[in-house]
C-alpha positions in Angstrom: -121.3 -38.0 53.5 -119.9 -34.6 54.5 -121.9 -32.3 56.9 -122.2 -29.7 54.0 -123.7 -32.3 51.7 -126.0 -33.6 54.4 -127.3 -30.0 55.1 -127.8 -29.4 51.4 -129.7 -32.6 51.0 -131.9 -31.8 54.0 -132.5 -28.4 52.6 -133.7 -29.8 49.3 -135.9 -32.3 51.1 -137.4 -29.4 53.2 -138.1 -27.4 50.0 -139.7 -30.3 48.2 -141.8 -31.0 51.3 -143.6 -27.7 50.7 -145.0 -29.1 47.5 -148.2 -31.0 48.5 -151.7 -31.9 47.2 -154.3 -29.2 48.0 -156.3 -31.5 50.2 -153.3 -32.1 52.5 -152.5 -28.4 52.6 -156.1 -27.7 53.6 -155.8 -30.1 56.6 -152.5 -28.7 57.8 -153.6 -25.0 57.6 -157.0 -25.3 59.4 -157.6 -22.6 62.0 -155.0 -20.4 60.4 -155.4 -17.3 58.2 -154.7 -18.6 54.7 -153.6 -16.4 51.8 -153.8 -17.9 48.3 -151.8 -16.7 45.3 -152.2 -18.4 41.9 -150.4 -18.1 38.5 -148.0 -19.7 36.0 -144.8 -18.4 37.9 -142.4 -19.3 35.1 -139.4 -17.0 35.1 -139.3 -15.7 38.6 -138.3 -12.0 39.1 -138.3 -9.3 41.7 -142.0 -8.4 41.0 -143.1 -11.9 41.9 -141.1 -11.8 45.1 -142.4 -8.4 46.3 -146.0 -9.5 45.4 -145.6 -12.7 47.5 -143.8 -10.9 50.3 -146.8 -8.5 50.8 -149.3 -11.4 50.4 -147.6 -13.3 53.2 -147.9 -10.3 55.6 -151.6 -10.6 55.4 -151.9 -14.1 57.0 -150.3 -17.0 58.8 -150.0 -19.3 55.8 -149.1 -18.4 52.2 -150.2 -21.0 49.6 -149.1 -20.6 46.0 -150.9 -22.7 43.3 -149.1 -23.3 40.0 -150.9 -23.7 36.7 -150.2 -27.1 35.2 -148.4 -27.3 31.9 -151.4 -28.2 29.9 -153.4 -25.3 31.2 -150.8 -22.5 31.0 -151.7 -19.8 28.5 -148.3 -19.9 26.8 -145.4 -22.3 26.3 -143.3 -22.1 29.5 -139.5 -22.2 30.0 -139.8 -24.5 32.9 -142.2 -27.4 33.4 -144.8 -27.5 36.2 -142.5 -29.4 38.6 -139.6 -27.1 38.0 -141.9 -24.0 38.5 -143.3 -25.4 41.7 -139.8 -26.1 43.1 -138.5 -22.6 42.4 -141.5 -21.0 44.1 -141.1 -23.4 47.1 -137.5 -22.1 47.4 -138.9 -18.7 48.4 -138.8 -18.3 52.2 -142.2 -16.4 52.4 -144.0 -19.3 50.7 -145.3 -22.0 53.1 -147.0 -24.4 50.6 -147.1 -25.0 46.8 -149.5 -27.1 44.8 -149.8 -27.8 41.1 -153.3 -27.5 39.8 -154.6 -28.7 36.5 -156.7 -25.6 35.7 -156.0 -22.2 34.2 -158.0 -20.5 36.9 -157.8 -20.6 40.7 -161.4 -21.9 41.1 -160.4 -25.4 42.1 -157.8 -24.1 44.5 -160.3 -21.7 46.1 -162.9 -24.5 46.3 -160.5 -26.8 48.2 -158.7 -24.3 50.4 -161.4 -21.8 51.1 -158.8 -19.1 51.7 -159.4 -16.1 53.9 -157.6 -13.9 51.2 -157.1 -14.5 47.5 -154.5 -12.1 46.2 -153.7 -10.7 42.8 -151.5 -7.8 41.6 -152.9 -4.3 41.2 -153.0 -4.6 37.4 -156.1 -6.9 37.9 -158.1 -4.3 39.9 -160.2 -3.6 36.8 -161.8 -7.0 36.8 -163.3 -6.6 33.3 -159.8 -6.0 31.9 -158.8 -9.6 32.6 -158.9 -11.2 29.1 -159.6 -14.7 30.5 -162.5 -13.3 32.7 -161.4 -15.9 35.4 -160.9 -13.3 38.1 -164.6 -12.3 38.1 -165.6 -15.9 38.9 -162.7 -16.3 41.4 -163.9 -13.2 43.3 -167.4 -14.5 43.5 -166.3 -17.9 44.7 -163.8 -16.7 47.4 -166.5 -14.3 48.8 -169.0 -17.2 48.9 -166.7 -19.0 51.3 -166.4 -15.8 53.5 -163.0 -14.7 52.1 -162.0 -11.7 50.1 -160.0 -10.7 47.0 -157.2 -8.4 47.9 -154.7 -6.6 45.6 -151.0 -6.1 46.4 -149.6 -2.6 45.6 -146.0 -3.5 45.1 -143.8 -2.2 42.2 -144.4 -4.0 38.9 -141.9 -5.9 36.8 -143.4 -7.4 33.7 -142.6 -11.1 32.8 -143.8 -10.3 29.3 -141.4 -7.4 28.9 -138.5 -9.4 30.4 -139.3 -12.3 28.1 -139.3 -10.1 25.0 -136.0 -8.3 25.9 -134.2 -11.5 26.8 -135.7 -13.7 24.1 -136.9 -16.1 26.8 -140.2 -17.7 25.9 -143.3 -15.9 27.3 -146.6 -14.6 26.2 -144.6 -12.0 24.2 -142.8 -14.7 22.3 -145.6 -15.6 19.9 -145.6 -15.7 16.1 -146.4 -12.0 15.8 -144.0 -10.3 18.3 -141.2 -12.8 18.5 -137.9 -11.2 17.4 -139.5 -7.9 16.5 -138.0 -4.6 17.4 -140.4 -2.9 19.8 -139.7 0.4 21.4 -139.2 0.7 25.2 -141.3 3.6 26.7 -140.7 2.8 30.3 -139.0 6.2 30.8 -142.2 8.0 29.9 -144.0 6.9 33.1 -147.0 5.0 31.6 -148.5 2.4 33.9 -150.0 -0.9 32.8 -153.0 -0.1 35.1 -153.8 2.8 32.7 -154.2 0.2 29.9 -156.2 -2.2 32.0 -158.5 0.6 33.0 -158.9 1.6 29.4 -159.8 -2.0 28.4 -162.3 -2.3 31.2 -164.1 1.0 30.6 -164.1 0.7 26.8 -166.3 -2.4 27.1 -169.2 -0.2 28.2 -169.1 2.0 25.0 -171.6 2.1 22.2 -170.0 3.0 18.9 -171.6 4.4 15.7 -169.3 3.6 12.8 -169.9 5.5 9.5 -168.0 5.0 6.3 -167.2 3.1 3.2 -167.1 -0.7 3.0 -164.1 -1.8 0.9 -162.9 -5.2 -0.3 -159.1 -5.4 -0.9 -157.9 -8.0 -3.4 -154.2 -8.7 -3.7 -153.4 -10.6 -6.9 -149.8 -11.8 -7.2 -148.5 -12.1 -10.8 -145.4 -13.5 -12.6 -144.2 -12.2 -16.0 -143.8 -14.9 -18.6 -142.9 -13.2 -21.9 -144.2 -10.7 -24.5 -147.7 -11.1 -25.9 -147.5 -12.0 -29.6 -150.6 -10.1 -30.4 -150.7 -6.9 -28.3 -146.9 -6.6 -27.8 -147.2 -6.1 -24.1 -145.8 -8.0 -21.1 -147.7 -11.3 -20.7 -147.9 -13.0 -17.3 -149.8 -15.4 -15.1 -151.7 -15.1 -11.8 -149.9 -17.0 -9.1 -152.1 -16.2 -6.1 -155.0 -14.1 -4.9 -155.9 -13.0 -1.4 -159.1 -11.2 -0.3 -159.3 -9.0 2.8 -162.0 -6.9 4.4 -161.1 -3.2 4.3 -162.6 0.3 5.0 -165.0 0.4 7.9 -165.4 -3.4 7.9 -162.0 -4.1 9.3 -162.3 -1.2 11.8 -165.5 -2.8 13.0 -163.6 -6.1 13.3 -160.9 -4.4 15.4 -163.3 -2.8 17.8 -165.7 -5.8 18.1 -163.9 -7.4 21.1 -163.2 -4.1 22.9 -166.6 -2.3 23.1 -170.2 -3.1 24.1 -171.8 -2.5 20.7 -171.1 -1.3 17.2 -173.7 0.1 14.8 -172.4 0.1 11.2 -173.6 2.6 8.5 -172.0 1.8 5.2 -172.6 1.3 1.5 -174.4 -2.0 0.7 -172.1 -3.0 -2.1 -168.4 -2.8 -1.1 -165.9 -0.9 -3.2 -163.6 -3.3 -4.8 -159.9 -2.4 -4.9 -157.6 -4.9 -6.6 -153.8 -4.5 -6.4 -151.6 -6.5 -8.7 -148.4 -7.5 -6.9 -145.1 -8.4 -8.6 -144.3 -11.9 -7.3 -140.6 -11.3 -7.3 -140.4 -7.9 -5.6 -143.6 -8.0 -3.5 -144.4 -4.5 -4.7 -147.6 -3.4 -6.3 -147.5 -2.8 -10.0 -150.8 -1.1 -10.4 -154.3 -0.9 -8.9 -157.8 -1.0 -10.3 -161.1 -0.2 -8.5 -164.8 -0.7 -8.9 -167.0 1.9 -7.1 -170.7 1.3 -6.8 -171.8 3.1 -3.7 -175.5 2.6 -3.9 -176.9 3.9 -0.6 -175.3 6.9 1.0 -175.0 8.5 4.4 -178.2 10.2 5.7 -178.2 14.0 5.5 -178.9 14.2 9.2 -177.1 11.9 11.6 -178.4 11.7 15.1 -175.6 10.9 17.5 -177.7 10.4 20.6 -177.6 6.5 20.5 -173.8 6.5 20.7 -171.0 7.3 23.1 -168.6 7.6 20.2 -169.3 8.3 16.5 -166.5 7.6 14.0 -166.6 8.9 10.4 -164.2 7.4 8.0 -164.5 9.5 4.8 -162.4 7.8 2.2 -163.7 10.1 -0.5 -165.6 7.6 -2.7 -169.0 9.3 -2.4 -170.7 7.7 0.6 -170.7 11.0 2.5 -171.8 13.2 -0.5 -175.3 13.4 0.9 -174.2 14.1 4.5 -175.2 17.5 5.9 -175.0 17.7 9.7 -175.2 15.9 13.0 -177.6 16.4 15.9 -177.2 15.9 19.6 -173.5 16.2 19.3 -173.2 17.2 23.0 -174.3 13.6 23.9 -171.5 11.9 21.9 -167.8 12.2 21.1 -167.3 12.7 17.3 -164.1 11.7 15.5 -163.4 12.2 11.8 -160.7 10.8 9.5 -160.5 12.0 5.9 -158.3 10.2 3.3 -157.1 11.1 -0.1 -157.0 8.4 -2.8 -156.4 8.2 -6.6 -160.0 9.2 -7.3 -159.9 12.5 -5.4 -156.2 13.3 -4.9 -155.8 16.9 -3.7 -159.5 17.7 -3.8 -160.8 15.8 -0.7 -159.1 17.6 2.2 -159.6 18.8 5.7 -161.6 20.6 6.7 -164.9 19.8 5.1 -167.6 22.3 6.2 -169.9 19.5 7.4 -167.2 18.3 9.8 -166.2 21.6 11.2 -167.6 20.8 14.7 -165.9 17.4 15.1 -164.2 16.8 18.4 -161.2 15.0 16.9 -159.4 14.8 13.6 -156.7 12.2 12.8 -155.0 12.4 9.5 -151.6 11.4 8.1 -148.9 13.9 7.1 -149.7 13.9 3.4 -153.4 14.7 4.1 -152.3 17.4 6.5 -150.0 18.9 3.8 -152.9 18.8 1.2 -155.0 20.6 3.7 -152.6 23.5 4.2 -151.8 23.6 0.5 -148.0 22.9 0.6 -145.3 20.5 1.5 -144.1 21.1 5.1 -141.3 18.8 6.4 -141.4 20.1 10.0 -144.3 18.2 11.8 -144.6 20.8 14.5 -145.3 23.6 11.9 -147.6 21.2 10.0 -149.6 20.5 13.2 -149.8 24.2 14.1 -151.1 25.2 10.6 -153.5 22.4 10.5 -154.8 23.4 13.9 -155.3 27.0 12.6 -157.8 25.7 10.0 -159.6 23.5 12.6 -160.4 26.2 15.2 -163.3 24.3 16.7 -161.7 20.9 17.0 -160.5 19.9 20.5 -158.0 17.2 19.5 -155.8 17.0 16.4 -153.3 14.3 15.6 -151.1 13.7 12.6 -149.7 10.2 12.0 -146.1 10.3 10.7 -145.6 6.6 9.6 -142.2 5.6 10.9 -142.0 8.9 12.7 -144.8 8.0 15.1 -147.5 10.5 15.9 -147.7 14.2 16.8 -150.8 15.9 18.2 -152.4 18.3 20.7 -155.4 18.5 22.9 -156.9 21.9 23.6 -157.7 21.1 27.2 -153.9 20.9 27.6 -153.5 24.5 26.2 -152.4 23.0 22.9 -149.4 21.4 24.4 -147.8 19.4 21.6 -147.1 15.7 22.2 -144.9 13.4 20.1 -144.8 9.7 20.5 -142.4 7.6 18.4 -143.5 4.6 16.3 -143.6 1.7 18.7 -142.0 -0.8 16.3 -139.3 -0.7 13.6 -140.5 -4.1 12.3 -143.3 -3.5 9.8 -144.8 -6.2 7.6 -147.4 -3.9 6.0 -148.6 -0.4 6.9 -152.0 -0.7 5.3 -154.7 0.0 7.9 -152.4 1.3 10.6 -153.9 4.9 10.4 -157.4 3.5 10.6 -156.6 1.4 13.7 -154.8 4.4 15.3 -157.9 6.6 14.8 -160.3 4.0 16.2 -158.4 3.2 19.4 -157.3 6.7 20.1 -160.9 7.8 19.8 -162.0 5.3 22.4 -159.5 6.7 24.9 -160.6 10.3 24.1 -164.2 9.3 24.6 -163.4 8.0 28.0 -161.5 11.2 28.9 -158.2 9.4 29.0 -156.5 12.1 26.9 -153.0 11.5 28.3 -152.8 7.9 26.9 -154.8 8.3 23.7 -151.5 8.6 21.7 -150.2 5.4 23.3 -153.4 3.5 22.9 -153.7 4.4 19.2 -150.0 3.6 18.6 -150.3 0.2 20.1 -153.2 -0.6 17.8 -151.3 0.7 14.8 -148.2 -1.3 15.7 -150.1 -4.6 16.0 -151.8 -4.0 12.6 -148.3 -3.4 11.1 -147.3 -6.9 12.0 -149.8 -8.4 9.5 -150.2 -8.4 5.8 -152.9 -5.8 4.7 -156.0 -6.1 6.9 -155.7 -9.9 7.4 -156.0 -9.7 11.2 -158.4 -8.2 13.8 -156.8 -6.9 17.0 -157.6 -8.9 20.1 -157.6 -7.6 23.8 -155.1 -10.3 24.7 -152.4 -9.2 22.2 -153.2 -5.5 22.9 -152.4 -6.1 26.6 -149.3 -8.1 25.7 -147.9 -5.4 23.4 -148.6 -2.8 26.1 -146.7 -4.8 28.7 -143.7 -4.9 26.3 -143.6 -1.2 25.6 -144.5 0.1 29.1 
């Protein structure tokens, strides 16, 4: 065997020798300062290397534990042995172990490390969708160690996976192969999103509006009716979805502490008849029996955020005013529909003191009384008829969103739509309003356009209101665009 081949074989043996059971690593690292890092470590990139390099500088021994295949939160490119080997190839890593657990709890229990390290995106512990890090922090501190965050530059495995097409948490049924806009040039940080997710969990939301049930009935034409001389057809399928404030409540349920819902007892029924060949709606019928209506006086003191979704079907006909507005952020969305087209427009006198309005471009044009193709002029004129409103946004569909906040001296911001791949636009504006309002309530004005747009883009990947947004997919989408 040549000297070169012998050296190569010895090198591989040396690398493989780093991969050991946790118990053996514990015995060999006693009396030394041990730093533990844990993760899937699938497609290694510069962010991983910088993270581990800084972690190594904090101790004598750097141990990396790899999540086993059955416990990874996504399908990986490399299996657990391949992932362990590639991490062992890194010079700053002293030992590698494969653990059959999604968390680092077993590793911490065995090693009792002096330092357990995570990236800075985990500093808001509540923003970890798995909630593992909270328990990991408690356990490492019980053994006298500490949780420490690296502050190295970030490279997102999720974003790399989406751009390259390599499997990752971004390559799920919803986002796989979709055209998603890159906003990295705008300077947003993933830490802003994790902070938003963590702080939103403490909010109490009052949600006011109309409950709607959406029915989608697919039809197929057969022939001409012999009696009525009209087209005859058959129903080939029916789907029923929660709409109105019900789906908004579903979206927010996993993001906030509590939701109090004020709505009509009997939902409004909207049935759309869909041509089975084209997928387009032929016509729509509705049944409106509101029953109970909104109180004349609405006390906002129990809430951090009050959201009014006025779809113009009559629920708010009895509403008069709010009290204790200074204790709560108040957002309003008004919509036009076939029952009130052109007569239900911004601003309603009762809503004149709202902190935030979010409407689409058609509703903004109805408010100013004419068609206006320039969104900047449209926003300016809408703002003139909402002199007491602090924040005004107009959603532009495929054009994104444009808006201003008065604390920024009415500086106009425009954010493009975050995806060109749209399954269905129903409910996108409602989701935008809900999530942008959460950010504004928290004082995170600079990211409220982004937060709302992420929510809208996720909703656009599903038919009608068939899916409620989850924190996990929200964070995944944010990693792709940021």
